[in-house]
BANUKE-935634 format. One record per residue (C-alpha): residue number from 0; x, y, z. Coordinates in steps of 0.2 Angstrom, whole numbers, plus 5000, padded with zeros to 4 digits. Layout:
N
<NUM,<X,Y,Z>>
...
//
This chain:
69
<0,<4912,5082,4980>>
<1,<4922,5066,4985>>
<2,<4935,5066,4999>>
<3,<4953,5070,4993>>
<4,<4959,5052,4997>>
<5,<4945,5045,4986>>
<6,<4952,5054,4971>>
<7,<4967,5049,4960>>
<8,<4985,5053,4967>>
<9,<4990,5071,4963>>
<10,<5006,5066,4956>>
<11,<5004,5049,4946>>
<12,<4985,5046,4945>>
<13,<4987,5030,4956>>
<14,<4975,5025,4970>>
<15,<4977,5030,4988>>
<16,<4975,5017,5001>>
<17,<4975,5020,5020>>
<18,<4991,5016,5029>>
<19,<4989,5001,5040>>
<20,<4999,4997,5056>>
<21,<5010,4981,5056>>
<22,<5005,4965,5063>>
<23,<5003,4966,5082>>
<24,<4998,4984,5082>>
<25,<4981,4982,5073>>
<26,<4972,4991,5088>>
<27,<4982,5007,5084>>
<28,<4979,5021,5071>>
<29,<4993,5030,5062>>
<30,<4990,5048,5064>>
<31,<5000,5064,5062>>
<32,<4999,5083,5064>>
<33,<5003,5093,5079>>
<34,<4998,5112,5079>>
<35,<5005,5125,5091>>
<36,<5004,5144,5091>>
<37,<5021,5152,5089>>
<38,<5028,5157,5106>>
<39,<5015,5147,5116>>
<40,<5017,5130,5124>>
<41,<4999,5124,5122>>
<42,<4997,5111,5109>>
<43,<4982,5107,5098>>
<44,<4982,5090,5090>>
<45,<4972,5086,5074>>
<46,<4968,5068,5071>>
<47,<4972,5064,5053>>
<48,<4970,5049,5041>>
<49,<4986,5044,5033>>
<50,<4985,5037,5015>>
<51,<4999,5031,5003>>
<52,<4998,5030,4984>>
<53,<5001,5012,4979>>
<54,<5009,5017,4963>>
<55,<5022,5031,4967>>
<56,<5022,5030,4986>>
<57,<5016,5048,4989>>
<58,<5009,5050,5007>>
<59,<4995,5062,5011>>
<60,<4987,5066,5028>>
<61,<4969,5072,5028>>
<62,<4962,5080,5044>>
<63,<4948,5070,5052>>
<64,<4944,5081,5067>>
<65,<4953,5094,5078>>
<66,<4956,5090,5097>>
<67,<4962,5102,5110>>
<68,<4974,5097,5123>>
//
């Protein structure tokens, strides 16, 4: 089974490409997703890979690994 970002876009069939950082920020990764349990202050962060469809602009984030803080 291929990874979701290696498949065609869910909405238009276009290709997903990883979102890159602008010039001057090449040493940084764009990531998202903070998870916290309701009523608690402890946060869990999950490192994700962010992809954008070149045709329709749809953005998808796929979890790479989970990190605890």
